[in-house]
C-alpha positions as CSV (number, residue, x, y, z in Angstrom):
1,M,145.8,121.4,87.1
2,G,142.2,122.7,86.6
3,R,142.8,123.1,82.8
4,G,144.3,119.6,82.7
5,K,141.1,118.2,84.3
6,E,139.0,120.0,81.8
7,R,141.0,118.8,78.9
8,A,140.8,115.2,80.2
9,N,137.1,115.5,80.7
10,A,136.7,116.5,77.1
11,Y,137.4,113.0,76.2
12,R,134.7,111.6,78.4
13,V,131.5,111.8,76.4
14,D,128.6,110.6,78.6
15,W,127.1,107.7,76.7
16,S,125.7,106.0,79.8
17,L,122.8,104.5,78.2
18,T,121.4,101.4,79.7
19,L,121.1,98.2,77.6
20,S,117.3,98.7,77.4
21,V,117.7,102.2,76.1
22,F,120.2,101.0,73.5
23,V,117.7,98.4,72.3
24,V,115.1,101.1,72.1
25,L,117.4,103.3,70.0
26,I,118.1,100.4,67.6
27,A,114.3,99.7,67.4
28,S,113.5,103.3,66.8
29,F,115.1,103.3,63.4
30,P,113.1,102.4,60.3
31,I,115.7,99.8,59.2
32,A,113.6,98.3,56.6
33,S,112.1,101.5,55.2
34,G,113.5,104.0,52.8
35,Q,113.5,106.7,55.4
36,P,117.0,108.4,55.6
37,I,119.3,107.6,58.5
38,S,121.6,110.6,59.2
39,S,125.1,110.4,60.5
40,A,124.0,111.8,63.8
41,D,121.3,109.2,64.0
42,F,123.8,106.4,63.4
43,E,126.4,107.9,65.8
44,R,123.9,108.0,68.7
45,V,123.6,104.3,68.4
46,A,127.1,103.3,67.4
47,F,129.0,105.5,69.9
48,A,126.8,104.2,72.8
49,A,127.5,100.6,71.8
50,L,131.2,100.7,71.2
51,P,133.7,100.6,74.0
52,K,136.4,103.3,74.1
53,E,139.9,102.6,73.0
54,A,143.2,104.3,73.9
55,P,145.8,105.0,71.2
56,Y,147.6,101.8,70.1
57,D,144.9,99.5,71.5
58,F,144.5,98.0,68.0
59,I,148.1,97.0,68.1
60,K,147.7,95.4,71.4
61,S,144.6,93.6,70.3
62,L,146.2,92.1,67.2
63,T,149.3,91.2,69.2
64,E,147.4,89.4,72.0
65,N,144.2,88.2,70.2
66,G,144.9,88.0,66.5
67,E,142.2,89.1,64.0
68,Q,138.5,88.8,64.7
69,R,136.9,85.7,63.0
70,W,133.2,84.9,63.0
71,E,131.3,82.2,64.8
72,R,129.1,79.7,63.0
73,D,125.9,80.9,61.5
74,L,123.6,78.7,63.4
75,A,120.7,79.4,61.0
76,A,122.6,78.0,58.0
77,T,121.7,74.6,56.6
78,P,123.4,72.7,53.8
79,R,121.9,73.0,50.3
80,A,121.0,70.0,48.2
81,D,124.4,70.2,46.3
82,E,126.4,70.5,49.5
83,F,127.6,68.2,52.2
84,A,128.5,69.1,55.8
85,I,131.4,68.1,57.8
86,P,129.7,66.5,60.9
87,A,130.1,67.8,64.4
88,K,132.4,64.9,65.3
89,G,134.3,62.2,63.7
90,W,136.5,63.8,61.1
91,R,140.2,64.3,61.0
92,I,143.0,66.3,59.3
93,V,145.6,63.9,57.9
94,L,149.2,65.0,57.2
95,S,152.4,63.2,56.4
96,A,154.7,62.6,59.3
97,S,157.3,64.5,57.5
98,A,155.1,67.6,57.1
99,G,156.9,70.9,57.7
100,T,156.0,73.4,60.4
101,P,154.0,75.9,58.1
102,L,151.7,73.0,57.0
103,Q,151.4,71.7,60.6
104,L,150.4,75.2,61.8
105,A,147.9,75.6,59.0
106,A,146.3,72.3,60.1
107,E,146.3,73.4,63.7
108,D,144.7,76.7,62.7
109,L,142.0,74.8,60.8
110,K,141.4,72.4,63.6
111,S,141.1,75.4,66.1
112,Y,138.9,77.3,63.7
113,L,136.5,74.4,63.2
114,G,136.4,73.5,66.9
115,G,136.3,76.9,68.4
116,L,134.0,78.8,66.1
117,M,132.3,76.2,63.8
118,K,131.4,73.8,66.6
119,T,133.0,71.0,64.6
120,E,135.6,68.8,66.5
121,V,138.3,67.3,64.2
122,S,141.6,65.6,65.2
123,I,145.0,65.7,63.5
124,E,146.7,62.6,62.5
125,R,150.2,62.1,61.1
126,E,150.7,59.2,58.7
127,P,154.1,57.8,57.6
128,S,152.7,57.9,54.0
129,L,149.8,59.5,52.2
130,G,150.0,57.0,49.4
131,N,146.6,55.5,50.2
132,W,144.8,59.0,50.3
133,A,142.1,57.8,47.9
134,E,141.0,55.2,50.5
135,M,140.9,57.5,53.5
136,K,137.4,58.3,54.9
137,N,136.1,61.2,56.9
138,A,139.3,63.0,56.4
139,I,140.8,66.3,55.1
140,V,144.0,65.1,53.6
141,A,146.7,67.7,52.9
142,G,150.2,67.2,51.3
143,D,152.2,68.0,48.2
144,R,152.0,66.3,44.9
145,R,154.9,63.9,45.7
146,E,153.0,62.5,48.8
147,L,149.6,62.6,47.1
148,S,150.4,60.9,43.7
149,D,147.8,61.3,40.9
150,C,145.7,63.7,43.2
151,A,145.7,66.4,40.5
152,Q,147.3,67.1,37.2
153,G,147.0,70.9,36.9
154,E,149.5,72.2,39.5
155,G,152.6,73.7,37.9
156,A,154.3,76.2,40.2
157,P,155.0,77.0,43.9
158,K,151.9,77.9,45.9
159,D,149.5,76.2,43.5
160,Y,147.0,73.7,44.9
161,S,143.9,71.6,44.1
162,L,140.8,71.0,46.2
163,I,139.0,67.8,45.6
164,V,135.8,67.3,47.6
165,T,133.7,64.2,48.0
166,A,131.2,63.3,50.6
167,S,133.8,61.2,52.5
168,R,137.0,63.2,52.1
169,I,138.5,66.6,51.2
170,V,142.0,66.4,49.4
171,V,144.3,69.5,49.5
172,C,147.0,68.7,47.1
173,G,149.7,71.3,46.7
174,F,152.4,71.7,44.1
175,D,154.6,72.1,47.2
176,E,154.0,72.1,50.9
177,R,153.4,75.9,50.9
178,G,150.6,75.2,48.2
179,A,149.0,72.7,50.6
180,M,149.3,75.3,53.3
181,Y,147.4,77.8,51.2
182,G,144.9,75.1,50.3
183,L,144.1,74.7,53.9
184,Y,143.7,78.4,54.5
185,N,141.4,78.6,51.5
186,L,139.2,75.9,53.1
187,E,138.9,78.2,56.1
188,S,137.9,81.1,53.8
189,R,135.2,79.0,52.2
190,I,134.0,77.9,55.6
191,G,134.1,81.5,56.8
192,L,132.1,82.9,53.8
193,R,129.5,80.1,54.0
194,G,129.1,80.5,57.8
195,A,129.5,76.7,58.3
196,P,131.7,73.8,57.2
197,Y,129.6,73.1,54.1
198,F,131.2,72.4,50.7
199,P,129.9,71.8,47.2
200,R,129.8,68.0,46.7
201,S,131.4,68.4,43.3
202,L,134.1,70.9,44.1
203,D,137.2,70.0,42.1
204,V,139.4,73.1,41.4
205,T,143.0,73.7,40.7
206,R,144.1,77.1,41.7
207,H,147.4,78.6,40.2
208,S,149.1,81.4,42.0
209,L,149.2,84.5,39.9
210,Y,152.2,86.0,41.7
211,R,155.7,84.6,42.4
212,A,155.7,87.0,45.5
213,R,153.3,89.0,47.5
214,F,154.9,90.8,50.4
215,T,153.8,93.6,52.8
216,L,155.1,95.9,55.5
217,S,153.7,95.5,59.1
218,G,150.7,97.7,59.6
219,L,151.5,97.8,63.3
220,G,154.9,99.6,63.3
221,W,158.5,99.4,62.2
222,M,159.7,95.9,63.0
223,D,156.5,95.0,64.9
224,W,155.7,91.4,63.8
225,P,154.0,89.6,66.7
226,D,153.3,85.9,66.1
227,R,149.5,86.3,66.0
228,Y,149.9,89.0,63.4
229,L,152.3,86.9,61.4
230,A,149.9,83.9,61.5
231,A,147.2,86.0,59.8
232,L,149.4,87.0,56.8
233,P,149.3,83.6,54.9
234,R,145.5,83.5,55.4
235,Y,145.5,86.6,53.2
236,G,147.7,85.1,50.7
237,F,151.0,86.7,51.6
238,D,154.2,84.7,51.1
239,S,156.6,87.3,52.4
240,I,157.2,90.2,54.7
241,F,159.3,93.4,54.3
242,V,161.6,93.7,57.3
243,S,164.1,96.5,58.2
244,A,162.7,99.1,55.9
245,Y,165.1,102.1,55.4
246,V,167.9,100.5,57.3
247,N,170.3,97.7,56.7
248,P,169.4,94.5,58.4
249,T,172.9,94.2,59.8
250,G,172.7,97.5,61.5
251,E,175.5,98.8,59.4
252,P,175.1,102.5,58.5
253,G,174.5,103.0,54.8
254,L,174.5,106.7,54.9
255,P,176.9,109.2,56.6
256,P,175.3,111.3,59.4
257,G,173.4,114.2,58.0
258,G,173.7,112.9,54.5
259,V,175.8,114.3,51.7
260,G,175.0,117.2,49.5
261,T,171.3,117.5,49.2
262,F,170.4,114.1,50.8
263,P,167.9,114.8,53.5
264,Q,169.4,115.4,56.9
265,Y,166.7,113.5,58.7
266,W,168.0,110.2,57.5
267,D,170.5,110.1,60.4
268,K,167.5,110.1,62.8
269,W,166.3,106.6,61.5
270,K,166.3,103.9,64.1
271,V,169.3,101.7,64.4
272,Q,168.7,98.2,63.5
273,D,169.5,95.3,65.9
274,P,170.5,92.2,63.8
275,S,169.3,89.9,66.4
276,R,165.8,91.4,66.2
277,V,165.9,90.7,62.4
278,H,166.9,87.1,62.9
279,D,164.2,86.5,65.4
280,V,161.5,87.9,63.0
281,L,162.9,85.8,60.2
282,Q,162.8,82.6,62.3
283,R,159.2,83.3,63.5
284,A,157.9,84.2,60.1
285,A,159.4,81.0,58.5
286,R,157.2,79.0,60.9
287,Y,154.1,80.4,59.0
288,G,155.6,79.8,55.6
289,L,156.7,83.4,55.2
290,D,159.8,84.6,53.4
291,A,161.3,88.1,53.8
292,Y,162.6,91.0,51.8
293,A,164.8,93.7,53.3
294,S,166.4,97.0,52.3
295,I,170.0,97.6,51.3
296,I,171.0,101.2,52.1
297,F,174.1,102.8,50.6
298,L,175.1,106.3,49.4
299,N,177.6,106.3,46.6
300,T,179.3,109.6,46.9
301,G,181.1,109.3,43.5
302,A,184.5,108.7,44.9
303,P,186.3,106.3,42.4
304,G,186.9,102.8,43.5
305,Q,186.3,103.4,47.2
306,D,182.5,103.2,47.0
307,E,182.5,100.1,44.9
308,D,184.6,98.3,47.5
309,A,182.4,99.5,50.4
310,L,179.3,98.5,48.6
311,R,180.5,95.0,47.8
312,K,181.7,94.5,51.4
313,L,178.3,95.8,52.8
314,V,176.3,93.4,50.5
315,H,178.5,90.5,51.3
316,N,178.0,91.1,55.0
317,I,174.3,91.3,54.7
318,V,173.6,88.3,52.5
319,T,176.0,86.1,54.5
320,Q,174.6,87.1,57.9
321,F,171.0,86.6,56.6
322,P,171.1,83.6,54.3
323,T,167.3,83.1,54.5
324,I,166.4,86.6,53.2
325,R,164.7,86.0,49.9
326,G,165.3,89.3,48.3
327,Y,166.6,93.0,48.6
328,V,164.9,96.1,47.7
329,L,167.1,98.8,46.3
330,L,165.0,101.9,46.6
331,T,166.4,105.2,45.6
332,E,165.3,106.6,48.9
333,G,168.4,105.1,50.6
334,F,170.2,103.2,47.8
335,A,171.4,106.4,46.1
336,Y,174.0,107.9,43.9
337,R,175.4,111.2,45.0
338,K,172.2,113.0,45.9
339,W,168.6,112.5,46.8
340,F,165.9,114.0,44.6
341,G,162.1,113.9,44.7
342,A,160.1,112.5,41.8
343,D,159.8,116.1,40.4
344,P,158.9,116.5,36.7
345,A,161.9,118.8,36.4
346,V,165.4,117.9,37.5
347,S,168.5,120.1,37.3
348,F,171.0,117.4,36.2
349,D,171.5,114.7,33.5
350,L,169.1,111.9,34.5
351,K,170.7,109.4,32.1
352,D,174.1,110.0,33.5
353,W,172.6,109.6,37.0
354,A,170.8,106.3,35.8
355,R,174.0,104.9,34.4
356,H,175.8,105.3,37.8
357,W,172.8,104.1,39.8
358,V,172.5,101.0,37.6
359,Q,176.2,100.3,38.1
360,M,175.5,100.3,41.9
361,V,172.6,97.9,41.3
362,Q,174.8,95.6,39.2
363,I,177.5,95.6,41.9
364,A,174.9,94.7,44.5
365,S,173.5,91.9,42.3
366,E,176.9,90.4,41.4
367,E,177.9,90.3,45.2
368,A,174.6,89.0,46.3
369,H,174.4,86.2,43.6
370,R,178.1,85.2,44.3
371,V,176.8,84.1,47.7
372,N,173.4,82.8,46.7
373,P,172.3,82.7,43.0
374,N,168.7,82.6,44.1
375,I,168.5,85.9,45.9
376,E,166.1,88.4,44.3
377,I,167.5,91.9,43.6
378,L,164.6,94.4,43.3
379,A,165.6,97.7,41.7
380,W,163.1,100.4,42.6
381,E,163.9,103.8,40.9
382,Y,161.1,105.5,42.6
383,N,162.5,109.0,42.7
384,V,162.9,109.3,38.9
385,P,160.1,111.5,37.6
386,F,157.1,109.3,36.5
387,R,154.8,111.6,34.5
388,P,154.1,110.7,30.9
389,D,156.9,112.8,29.4
390,Q,159.4,110.7,31.3
391,V,158.5,107.4,29.6
392,E,161.9,107.3,27.7
393,N,163.8,108.0,30.9
394,K,162.0,105.3,32.7
395,K,162.4,102.7,29.9
396,Y,166.1,103.7,29.6
397,I,166.7,102.5,33.2
398,I,164.9,99.2,32.6
399,N,167.0,98.6,29.5
400,L,170.3,99.4,31.5
401,L,169.5,96.9,34.3
402,P,171.1,93.5,34.3
403,R,168.6,90.9,33.1
404,E,168.8,88.9,36.4
405,V,167.6,92.0,38.4
406,I,163.8,92.4,38.9
407,P,162.5,96.0,38.4
408,L,160.1,97.0,41.1
409,I,157.7,99.4,39.3
410,T,155.5,102.0,41.0
411,F,152.1,101.1,39.4
412,E,150.0,104.2,39.3
413,N,152.2,107.2,40.1
414,G,152.3,109.7,37.3
415,A,149.1,108.5,35.6
416,Q,147.5,111.3,33.7
417,Y,143.8,112.0,34.1
418,E,141.4,114.9,33.3
419,L,138.6,116.6,35.3
420,D,136.5,119.2,33.5
421,G,139.1,119.5,30.7
422,K,141.9,120.1,33.1
423,I,144.9,117.7,33.0
424,A,146.5,116.4,36.2
425,Y,148.7,113.6,37.3
426,V,148.8,111.1,40.1
427,N,151.5,112.4,42.5
428,D,151.8,109.6,45.0
429,Y,149.9,106.4,45.7
430,S,146.4,106.8,44.7
431,I,143.5,104.6,44.1
432,S,141.4,107.2,42.3
433,Q,143.2,106.0,39.2
434,A,143.5,102.2,38.9
435,G,146.6,102.3,36.9
436,P,149.0,101.6,35.4
437,S,150.5,105.0,34.6
438,E,151.9,105.6,31.2
439,T,155.5,105.2,32.6
440,A,154.7,102.1,34.4
441,A,153.1,100.5,31.3
442,A,156.2,101.3,29.3
443,Q,158.5,100.0,31.9
444,I,156.5,96.7,32.2
445,Q,156.5,96.3,28.3
446,A,160.4,97.0,28.2
447,A,161.0,94.4,31.0
448,K,158.9,91.8,29.3
449,A,160.6,92.5,25.9
450,R,163.8,91.7,27.6
451,G,162.5,88.4,29.2
452,M,162.8,90.0,32.6
453,L,160.4,89.6,35.5
454,A,158.5,92.7,36.6
455,Y,157.3,93.3,40.2
456,S,155.2,96.2,41.2
457,K,154.7,98.4,44.3
458,A,150.9,98.2,44.2
459,D,148.5,99.5,46.8
460,T,145.7,96.9,47.1
461,W,143.6,97.8,50.1
462,S,144.6,101.3,51.2
463,S,146.3,104.3,49.7
464,W,147.8,107.7,50.6
465,Q,144.6,109.3,49.7
466,F,143.0,107.9,52.9
467,A,146.2,106.8,54.7
468,T,144.6,107.3,58.2
469,V,141.9,104.7,57.8
470,P,142.9,100.9,57.9
471,H,141.5,100.2,54.5
472,T,139.4,102.0,51.9
473,P,136.1,100.1,51.5
474,S,135.8,100.6,47.6
475,P,136.3,97.0,46.5
476,Q,135.0,97.6,42.9
477,Q,137.7,100.1,42.3
478,W,140.3,98.0,44.0
479,F,139.2,95.1,41.7
480,A,139.9,97.4,38.7
481,R,143.5,97.6,39.9
482,Y,143.7,93.8,40.5
483,R,142.5,93.3,36.9
484,A,145.1,95.7,35.5
485,L,147.9,93.9,37.5
486,R,146.8,90.7,35.9
487,Q,146.4,92.2,32.5
488,Y,149.9,93.7,32.4
489,G,151.5,90.5,33.6
490,I,153.0,91.7,36.9
491,D,154.9,88.8,38.5
492,G,155.1,90.0,42.1
493,T,153.8,92.7,44.3
494,L,154.8,94.8,47.3
495,E,151.5,95.6,49.0
496,S,151.4,98.3,50.4
497,W,153.8,101.2,51.0
498,S,153.9,102.4,53.7
499,Y,150.8,102.1,55.8
500,G,151.2,98.2,55.9
501,F,148.6,95.6,56.4
502,K,145.8,95.3,58.8
503,P,143.2,92.6,58.5
504,N,140.3,93.8,56.4
505,F,137.7,92.6,53.9
506,V,139.3,94.2,50.9
507,A,142.6,92.4,51.5
508,E,140.4,89.2,51.8
509,L,139.1,89.9,48.3
510,R,142.6,90.5,47.1
511,A,143.8,87.1,48.6
512,W,141.0,85.4,46.5
513,D,142.0,87.2,43.5
514,S,145.7,86.2,43.8
515,W,145.0,82.7,42.5
516,T,143.0,81.5,39.5
517,G,139.7,79.8,40.2
518,S,138.3,82.7,42.2
519,P,134.5,83.2,42.3
520,P,133.3,86.3,40.5
521,L,133.7,89.6,42.4
522,E,129.9,90.1,42.8
523,E,129.5,86.6,44.3
524,L,132.4,87.2,46.7
525,M,131.1,90.6,47.8
526,R,127.7,89.3,48.5
527,Q,129.1,86.4,50.6
528,I,131.2,88.8,52.7
529,A,128.2,91.2,53.1
530,R,126.0,88.4,54.2
531,R,128.6,87.1,56.7
532,D,129.6,90.5,58.1
533,Y,126.1,92.2,58.1
534,G,123.7,89.4,58.2
535,P,121.3,87.7,55.7
536,G,119.3,90.2,53.7
537,A,122.0,93.0,53.9
538,E,123.7,91.9,50.6
539,D,122.1,94.5,48.3
540,L,122.5,97.3,50.8
541,V,126.2,96.6,51.4
542,V,127.3,95.9,47.8
543,S,125.5,99.0,46.7
544,A,127.2,101.1,49.4
545,W,130.6,99.7,48.2
546,D,129.7,100.7,44.6
547,H,129.0,104.2,45.7
548,F,132.2,104.4,47.7
549,S,134.1,103.1,44.5
550,R,132.4,105.9,42.5
551,A,133.4,108.4,45.1
552,V,137.1,107.4,45.0
553,R,137.1,107.8,41.2
554,L,135.9,111.3,41.5
555,L,138.7,112.4,43.9
556,P,141.3,114.7,42.6
557,D,144.8,113.6,43.7
558,T,147.3,116.0,45.1
559,G,149.8,113.6,46.6
560,P,150.6,112.7,50.1
561,S,149.2,115.7,52.0
562,W,146.7,116.9,54.5
563,A,143.6,117.1,52.3
564,T,142.4,113.6,52.7
565,S,144.5,111.7,55.2
566,N,144.7,114.4,57.8
567,A,141.9,116.8,57.0
568,V,139.7,116.0,59.9
569,A,142.6,117.1,62.2
570,A,143.8,120.0,60.1
571,P,143.5,123.4,61.9
572,F,141.7,126.4,60.6
573,F,143.7,129.5,61.2
574,F,142.2,133.0,61.1
575,E,145.0,134.7,63.0
576,K,148.5,133.6,63.4
577,P,148.3,131.7,66.6
578,Q,150.6,131.8,69.7
579,P,153.5,129.4,69.4
580,R,153.1,126.1,71.1
581,T,156.8,125.2,71.2
582,M,160.0,127.4,70.9
583,T,160.5,129.5,67.9
584,V,163.7,131.0,66.4
585,E,162.1,133.8,64.3
586,H,164.2,136.5,65.9
587,S,167.4,134.5,66.6
588,W,170.4,134.1,64.2
589,Q,168.8,130.8,63.0
590,N,166.3,130.7,60.1
591,Q,162.9,129.7,61.3
592,N,162.0,128.1,57.9
593,Q,165.1,126.0,57.9
594,W,164.4,125.0,61.5
595,T,161.0,123.9,60.6
596,Q,162.2,122.0,57.6
597,T,164.8,120.2,59.6
598,S,162.4,119.4,62.5
599,R,159.5,118.9,60.1
600,L,157.4,120.4,62.9
601,N,155.7,123.9,62.8
602,P,155.9,125.4,66.3
603,Y,152.3,126.8,65.9
604,W,150.8,123.4,65.3
605,P,153.4,120.9,66.4
606,F,151.1,117.9,66.4
607,T,151.9,116.4,63.1
608,W,154.5,116.8,60.3
609,N,154.4,120.3,58.8
610,F,153.1,119.1,55.4
611,L,150.1,117.5,56.9
612,F,148.2,120.7,57.4
613,L,147.6,124.0,55.4
614,W,149.7,126.7,56.8
615,P,148.5,130.1,55.6
616,D,150.8,132.9,54.3
617,F,149.8,135.5,57.0
618,T,151.6,138.2,54.8
619,N,148.9,137.4,52.2
620,Q,151.3,137.3,49.4
621,V,150.2,133.8,48.4
622,N,146.7,132.2,48.5
623,Q,147.7,128.9,49.9
624,A,144.2,127.4,49.1
625,E,144.6,128.2,45.4
626,F,148.3,127.0,45.5
627,Y,147.2,123.7,47.0
628,T,144.5,122.9,44.3
629,G,147.2,123.3,41.6
630,S,146.3,122.8,37.9
631,F,142.6,122.2,38.8
632,G,142.0,125.6,40.3
633,M,139.7,126.2,43.2
634,D,136.4,125.8,41.5
635,T,137.2,122.5,39.8
636,Y,138.9,121.0,42.9
637,Q,136.1,121.9,45.2
638,K,133.5,120.6,42.9
639,Y,135.0,117.1,42.8
640,L,135.7,117.0,46.5
641,R,132.1,117.8,47.1
642,L,130.9,115.4,44.5
643,A,133.1,112.6,46.0
644,A,131.7,113.5,49.5
645,G,128.3,113.3,48.2
646,E,128.7,110.0,46.6
647,L,130.1,108.7,49.9
648,E,127.0,110.0,51.6
649,V,124.7,108.2,49.2
650,G,126.5,104.9,49.9
651,L,126.5,105.6,53.7
652,Q,122.7,105.7,53.6
653,N,122.8,101.9,52.8
654,Y,125.8,101.2,55.0
655,R,124.3,102.7,58.1
656,R,121.1,100.9,57.5
657,A,122.9,97.5,57.1
658,A,125.0,98.0,60.2
659,L,122.0,99.0,62.4
660,G,120.2,95.9,61.2
661,A,123.1,93.5,61.6
662,P,122.9,90.5,64.0
663,K,124.1,91.5,67.5
664,A,127.3,89.4,67.3
665,R,128.2,91.3,64.1
666,Q,127.1,94.8,65.0
667,N,130.1,96.4,66.7
668,A,132.4,95.3,63.8
669,A,129.8,96.6,61.3
670,F,129.6,99.9,63.2
671,K,133.4,100.3,62.9
672,E,133.2,99.6,59.1
673,V,130.7,102.4,58.8
674,M,132.8,104.7,60.9
675,I,135.7,104.2,58.4
676,A,133.4,105.4,55.5
677,E,132.1,108.2,57.7
678,Q,135.6,109.4,58.4
679,M,136.4,109.3,54.7
680,R,133.4,111.5,54.0
681,R,134.3,113.9,56.8
682,M,137.9,114.1,55.4
683,L,136.6,115.3,52.1
684,E,134.1,117.7,53.7
685,S,136.7,119.1,56.0
686,A,139.2,119.6,53.1
687,S,136.6,121.5,51.3
688,A,135.7,123.6,54.2
689,L,139.3,124.5,55.0
690,L,140.1,125.4,51.5
691,E,137.1,127.7,51.3
692,F,137.9,129.2,54.7
693,E,141.5,129.9,53.8
694,D,140.5,131.4,50.4
695,L,138.0,133.7,52.3
696,R,140.7,134.6,54.8
697,F,143.1,135.5,52.2
698,K,140.5,137.7,50.2
699,L,138.9,139.3,53.2
700,G,141.1,142.4,53.6
701,K,140.7,143.3,49.9
702,A,136.9,143.1,49.8
703,S,134.4,145.9,50.4
704,R,133.0,146.2,53.9
705,E,129.6,144.9,52.9
706,R,131.2,141.9,51.2
707,Q,133.5,141.3,54.3
708,L,130.4,141.0,56.5
709,G,129.1,138.4,54.3
710,M,132.4,136.6,54.1
711,L,132.6,136.6,57.9
712,D,129.1,135.1,58.1
713,R,130.2,132.3,55.7
714,M,133.3,131.7,57.7
715,A,131.3,131.4,60.9
716,L,129.1,128.9,59.3
717,L,132.1,126.8,58.1
718,L,133.5,126.9,61.6
719,R,130.2,125.7,63.2
720,Q,130.0,122.9,60.7
721,E,133.6,121.9,61.2
722,I,133.2,121.8,65.0
723,V,130.4,119.1,64.5
724,R,132.6,117.2,62.1
725,T,135.6,117.3,64.3
726,Q,133.6,116.2,67.4
727,S,132.3,113.2,65.4
728,S,135.9,112.5,64.3
729,L,137.0,112.6,67.9
730,D,134.2,110.4,69.1
731,A,135.1,107.9,66.3
732,A,138.7,107.9,67.1
733,L,138.0,107.3,70.7
734,R,136.3,104.0,69.7
735,D,138.7,102.8,66.9
736,S,142.3,103.4,67.6
737,R,143.1,102.6,64.0
738,L,141.8,105.9,62.9
739,G,144.6,108.4,62.5
740,Y,147.4,105.9,62.4
741,E,149.9,105.3,59.6
742,W,153.0,103.6,60.9
743,E,155.6,105.5,58.9
744,M,154.6,108.6,60.7
745,D,152.9,107.0,63.7
746,Y,149.7,108.9,64.5
747,M,149.0,111.7,62.2
748,Y,146.3,112.6,64.6
749,T,145.1,111.4,68.0
750,P,142.0,112.3,70.1
751,Y,144.1,114.9,71.8
752,V,144.9,116.6,68.6
753,L,141.2,116.6,67.6
754,Q,140.3,118.2,70.9
755,E,142.9,120.8,70.3
756,K,141.4,121.5,66.9
757,I,138.0,121.9,68.5
758,S,139.4,124.4,71.0
759,L,141.0,126.4,68.1
760,L,137.7,126.4,66.1
761,Q,135.7,127.5,69.1
762,L,138.2,130.3,69.9
763,T,138.1,131.6,66.3
764,L,134.3,131.4,66.2
765,A,133.8,133.0,69.6
766,S,136.5,135.6,69.7
767,Q,138.6,136.1,66.7
768,L,135.8,136.6,64.1
769,P,133.7,138.8,66.4
770,S,136.7,140.9,67.1
771,Y,137.4,141.4,63.5
772,R,133.7,142.2,62.8
773,S,133.7,144.7,65.6
774,R,136.8,146.6,64.2
775,L,135.2,146.5,60.8
776,L,132.0,148.1,62.1
777,A,133.9,150.7,64.1
778,H,135.3,152.3,61.0
């Protein structure tokens, strides 16, 4: 009981500052001067201001309140070339036949204007919008059939025109969904301007650049509350991805335990409830959102039997869910005979595997299109190796696919890059390389040559390099990816796998960039900076983002692992610790197999076993060197530290901007800075852990004099890491998004960070001194 109290008290940091002291703290910083503001200086103010959050509070907030949206900038006044919607007297006009998504968009605009912009408007439904050109003091919204002659440029679904005069604003969509997006774009323009002011001569037609943009929930598997769904079309999404890794009907697609080398943990996946899927589909449709889903099936290679089973499964799914727009056939679940990772070397004939897998895709396509010819079948051969030497295999699969199937191409994986003359490849979902990879470029070209559409799985606001922050604030680098997606003619995108979507400013930029007629990036960034940090902060914030983008480009990629995403929570082991759960090291069972099956290490059972560095305590393998791969320790460490240093340069401006932000914006600005701070700490922690483990491995083979120096260095690393981990803990206690990635739930929680601190303190206070004493005694 006593220890429980101590542990609970460890979470209670005493920030009992009065408001007056808080004001003094803010005033004490030389905001306008060039004097550096340290992380500790910033934290002293931010941690005092921000309320504490429990794990999952961000889910509760988005479920109950929706995303945060800013109030009117009372200091804003219209420029000479702008007109203002007055505080009263205007209306939103829709056709009496307008569908629910357009109605809800109009209601949202009305609520946004009235609640936050201090501008009251009514909503009126007219039998016809034919006289739209004569309407006064109105925002008129409809499609091109209802608003004849309103615009000539629309040509495809989701396109829209905005025509602004001093007496009316016309939102003319190619279809009703286009009109809906036009209304949401008005909200975006109002939000950026800080008031309902519009250029008097605005006349723009915006063409959607993508047939489809769909995303997973950033809250959790099948977690799609209405307030969250309502935010998605405001960010330009037209679809959601439901029922990932399971069939929407709940039918098992894989036998228990898998077959052959198929991972045994697949039978631990949640069982789908079809009624839950129907409920999500119905609610999503109200906001103009379509849906994609998985089809899960394992072809064991049995002649005839598997084809019949697959046809029956596909028929059941598409008939039970007639409104699902498309199905993703991902090799992790839609598989032929065996599962294999995207390894550059495979032990079987890939082309033979490809022919059988494509036969499965063709069967699914035939059966689905027999029910509904408009269903999209997305073939995602993710597990086929994607390094440059696999270009021909990747193209081979594209050329085998039926032309009506849409390949879903992983955009950046496998891209070759070089650091200090050393060649490496993107392993899994990285933004350090904008892409496309050599294999992706070849696949896109092959698909286009056959007249096929090409969709892509493309991260656009967060990646596995920093999966435990809600977004990566490096818009210049993200924009490089957006340009590449356009340049290579990608027709649709899955954004993103698998951390899902949480409202953020990078996704806001992505929404603008998903239609033509977007303002230049620099202009958009400056408007967002002004809105979120206050007038005068633009240069500081945009400069900070530029440094963050530079930092990301320096970052070596080692795939989905601990070194970035979980580094702040990764333990430092000097001695093999006591087990924290049961072990089977001396039973008839194999401990390694037990760990692989459970995916938990009993000595640190707080996260999956690949998300921290586990030393080889027999000292046969230097796990630090092994982790750095082809780069080697020196090069890898060099670029980790360069990237962390570049983040710190940007943070100098970011902290200054947040500390000088208007009071209403300040807490949100503090959280944005905390995200970048956590990214910096990830890199510094990764560097420190690699150095610590390298020293631990080499310690026993060094001379005594050298050992003493190594112990001094290890003690310094521990002291520095304690400070970093405490800051990470304090940040996580104030932003429950930190540490979360829904595929794995929390990679770390405040509890885990406190456990790490305890281990670091034990190592520093006891284990290192004991080793030193033994060393000096001989």
